[in-house]
N, C-alpha and C positions, 0 to 999 in steps of 0.2 A: 784180191791182191795177196800175194804170198808175203808173210812177214820176213824181213831181212834180219839175218843174224848180225849182232853187233859185238864187237870185242871192246871191253872196257877194262883198263888196268886200275886196280885199287890196292890199297895197303890195308891189311887186316892183321892186327896184333904184330906189327913190325915185320910183316912178310908181304911181298908183292904177289898178287894174283891177277890173272887175266880171266875175266868172266865173259863167257860167250853165251848169248841168248837174244831174245827178241825184245827185251825190256830196254827202255831208254837209258842212256848214259847217266842221266840225273837220278833215275830210279836205283840203278846199281850202286852209284856213289852214296845215296842215302842209306841203302841197306848196309854198306860197308861202315859208314859213320855210326849207324845204330849199333852194329855189332861191336865196334870199338868202344863205344860208350858203355855197353853192357859188360864188356871185359874189364873196363876201368872200375865199374861198380863192384863187380865180383872180386877184383883184386883188393879194393879198399875194404871189403867186408871180410875177406879171408885171403891173405897173401900166400898162404900155404897150399892153395889149390893148384894142381898141375894144369897145364893147358888142356889136357884131355878132360879133366874134371870140369873145367870151365866150359868146354864145348858141350859136354853132356848136360850140364845145368842149363845152358842157354837153349839147347834143343828141347829139353823138357818144358821150359818156359814158353818157347815159341809154339810148340804143339798144344800146350794147354791154352794159350791165347787163341790159337786157331780154332780149337774145339768150342771155346766159349763164343767166339764170333759166329761160327756156323750155327750153333744152337740159337743164338739171338736172331740170326737171319731167318731160320725156320719159324721162330715165333712170330716175327714180323710178317712173313709171307702168309702164315695162317691167319693173322689178324687182318691183313689186307683182303684175303679171300672172304673172311667173315663179313667185313664191311661192304664188299662188293655185292654180297648176297642180300644185304638189307635193302 
């Protein structure tokens, strides 16, 4: 079955976006909520950051988290393979 594209309207940093993709509406809204919370946190830490600087810092944090998760997944896969061989 082919994944259907969904259009979900969300507000991020006081601007409306229409996100098109195969993720559920709930997923897209959760992503938008998470981004808005991170923007609020960055603003409270340093109100002098531009929107571009906020976006870059959020991207750095997101990629860092993704790398850590991928490394942990590889470790777990190796551990699972080791346990299967026993």
